[in-house]
C-alpha positions as CSV (number, residue, x, y, z in Angstrom):
1,M,-24.9,39.6,-26.9
2,P,-26.6,41.4,-24.1
3,E,-24.8,41.8,-20.8
4,L,-26.0,40.3,-17.7
5,T,-27.7,42.2,-14.9
6,A,-26.9,41.5,-11.2
7,F,-29.8,39.3,-11.1
8,G,-28.5,37.2,-13.8
9,W,-25.1,36.8,-12.3
10,V,-26.6,35.8,-9.2
11,F,-28.8,33.4,-11.1
12,S,-25.8,32.0,-12.8
13,A,-23.9,31.7,-9.6
14,W,-27.0,29.8,-8.2
15,G,-27.4,27.5,-11.1
16,L,-23.7,26.7,-11.0
17,V,-23.4,26.2,-6.9
18,T,-26.8,24.0,-7.3
19,T,-25.5,21.8,-9.9
20,I,-22.3,21.3,-8.1
21,L,-24.3,20.5,-4.9
22,V,-26.6,17.8,-6.9
23,A,-23.5,16.2,-8.3
24,L,-22.2,16.0,-4.8
25,L,-25.5,14.4,-3.7
26,I,-25.7,11.8,-6.4
27,R,-22.2,10.9,-5.5
28,H,-23.0,10.7,-1.8
29,G,-26.1,8.4,-2.6
30,L,-23.8,6.2,-4.7
31,V,-21.2,5.8,-2.1
32,S,-23.9,5.4,0.6
33,M,-25.6,2.4,-1.2
34,K,-22.7,0.2,-0.3
35,E,-22.9,1.0,3.3
36,D,-24.5,-1.1,6.3
37,D,-26.0,0.3,9.0
38,Q,-24.8,-2.7,11.1
39,L,-22.1,-5.4,10.7
40,F,-22.0,-8.5,12.6
41,L,-18.5,-9.9,11.7
42,D,-16.0,-12.6,12.9
43,D,-12.4,-12.7,12.4
44,A,-12.6,-14.2,9.0
45,E,-14.6,-11.0,7.7
46,H,-11.9,-8.5,8.4
47,Q,-11.8,-7.2,4.6
48,L,-15.7,-6.4,5.0
49,E,-14.7,-4.2,7.9
50,T,-12.3,-2.5,6.1
51,E,-14.2,-1.6,3.3
52,Q,-17.1,-0.2,5.4
53,K,-14.4,2.1,7.1
54,E,-13.2,3.5,3.6
55,I,-16.9,3.9,2.5
56,T,-17.6,5.9,5.8
57,S,-14.4,7.8,5.4
58,K,-15.6,8.8,2.2
59,L,-18.7,9.9,3.1
60,D,-17.2,11.8,5.8
61,H,-15.0,13.8,3.5
62,L,-18.1,14.8,1.4
63,R,-20.3,15.7,4.2
64,P,-19.0,19.5,4.8
65,Y,-19.1,20.2,1.0
66,I,-22.4,18.9,0.8
67,Q,-23.4,21.4,3.8
68,G,-21.2,24.4,2.3
69,F,-22.9,23.9,-1.2
70,G,-26.3,23.8,0.4
71,M,-26.0,26.4,2.5
72,L,-24.5,28.8,-0.4
73,S,-27.4,27.4,-2.6
74,G,-29.8,28.6,-0.2
75,V,-28.2,31.9,0.5
76,L,-27.9,32.6,-3.2
77,F,-31.9,31.7,-3.6
78,L,-32.7,34.0,-1.0
79,V,-30.7,36.9,-2.3
80,M,-32.6,36.1,-5.8
81,A,-35.9,36.4,-4.1
82,G,-35.3,39.8,-2.2
83,M,-33.8,41.1,-5.5
84,V,-37.1,40.1,-7.2
85,T,-39.4,41.4,-4.2
86,Y,-37.4,44.5,-4.5
87,G,-37.9,45.0,-8.4
88,V,-41.7,44.3,-7.9
89,L,-41.6,46.8,-5.1
90,Q,-39.9,49.4,-7.3
91,V,-42.5,49.0,-9.9
92,I,-45.6,49.1,-7.6
93,R,-44.3,52.7,-6.1
94,S,-43.8,54.3,-9.6
């Protein structure tokens, strides 16, 4: 089995990070489907308010992970683009 080059390792890491990001975005979408933008509740609908607070809490918990994995995926993509550009420049120079 051939060994992975540096580009192969970066590509594998990017694929893993991006897969996790997509899973987090799917989870966020599923949770946010139940969220309402505005609620007009009376005292009898206290349970709905509690559910909305739980949903908001879950979304707030996911947000830093989504941002972190999104930034990491972008950085790894830029590293891959830099590696490809460097390789092309090396071929052109020789």
